[in-house]
N, C-alpha and C positions, 0 to 999 in steps of 0.2 A: 465397504468403501467401493465408489465407483471408479473404473479405469477406462482409459488413460488419465493420468493427473501429473502434474508438476511437482518436482521435488527441489528443494533448495539447500543450498550449501553456504557457509560463511566465506569461502574463498574459490569455490569452483562454480562454473556456469550451471544454470538450472538445467535439469534433465526431465525426461518424461519416462514414467513406468507404466507398464501395460498389465502387471500382473502383482499380486500380493508377494510372490517370490522374488520378483525383481525389486520391489520396494524393500523387501527384508535384506536383500543382498547388499543394498547401499549402506546400511549400518545407520547408527544413532545420531551421526553428524548431520544427516539430511532430514529436512523438516517440510512441513506443508505450506509454510508462509515464510517469505524473506524476511518479515517483521521479527521472527524469531532470532535473527542474527543481527538485529539493529540495522538491517537495511531499508532505507526509506525508498518507496517506490512512488508515492503520491504525496508530497509534503503539504502541510498546512500552511497557511499565510505566515504564521510566526516562524516556520522553519526555512523559509525561502531567504537566500541572501539578497539584501536589497540592492547590492551594486550589480547583481547579475539580472534581476528582474524587478527594478524599482516600481514599476506601475502596479505589479500584482501586490507587493510587499506593503504599498503605502495606501492602496486604495481599499476602503471600506464599502460594504454594499449600503445602499440608501434604504432605509426602511419606510414603507408608506404609512402615512398617518392613519390612525384609526377613525373611521367615520362614526360620528354620533348621531343618533336620531333625535330630533327636535320635534316636540309636540305642538 
C-alpha cells in the first residue's frame, strides 16, 4: 500500500499515516473510506435534503435526442 494515506474513524477526525506501523497502531476502528462508517461525503441527488438545496434535488439533466439517419 502506498503511503502517506488518510484513515477514517466513525467519531474521530481523519488522520494521515505515513507507514504500515502507524496504520497498524491505529487499530481496527480506522478504515480506508469514510463510507465504511456510513459517512456521506458526496451525496447523490436522492440523498440531498430538498429544503437545503432545492435546485439540485429537483433538477434532472436533460437528455439529448438521438439523431436518426434518413436515407
